[in-house]
N, C-alpha and C positions, 0 to 999 in steps of 0.2 A: 569056734572059727579060728582060722589061722591068719596071722598078719604078717606081711612082709616088712622088715625094717631095714631102711637104707642108712647107713652112717657114713657121713662124708668127713674127710680130713680137713677140710677148709682151705685147701691149697687152691689158690686162684679163684676163690668163690666170688669175690667182688666183680672180677673180670668176666667170669661166666655169667654171673647174674645180670650184669649190665648188657652183656651181649644179648641174652634172652630177652630182656625188657625191650631193648632198642628194636629186636627183630618183631616181638609182639606188636609193639606200637606202630611199627612201620606200615602195618596192614591197613591202618585207618587215619594215619596222622601223614599229611603231605611232607615230603623231604625238604622243602623250602622254609619250614617252620623252625624257628630257633627256640621259642619258649612255649610250654604247654602247660595249662592249669588243670588240676584235677579237684574234684570236690570229694573230700575225704580219701585222698589217694593213699594215705598210710594210716596205720594205727594212730588213732587220735591221742591216746593217753601215753604212747611211747614212740613217738615218730623218728626219733634219732637213728635207730638202725637203718630204716628205709631211706631216710634222707641222706645219710652218710653212704649208703651202698650206691646211690645214682648220683652223688654230688649234687643234690637238689636243695632248695630252699623252700621254707614254709611260711605262709602268710596266714595269720590268724585273725579272724574278724569276729569281735565279740558284739553281740546284739542282745537286746531285751527280748526274751522269748514271747512276751505278751505283745509285742509290735507285729501286726500283720499288715502286709501291704495288699492292696486289692486292686 
């Protein structure tokens, strides 16, 4: 099997990634919304790269896994 590998130099990566994400989310998020909440929007064990890339904040809710709402 042949694989294609693309190596980026990282120049303007944050700007390009933010543009891509905003364009992607614009498809289903109305333009008048200022804040958006995602469930597990980023890697849960290392969220810092994703949060930094988009200038986002993370709220972590800890709960007892034995507690079930019915």
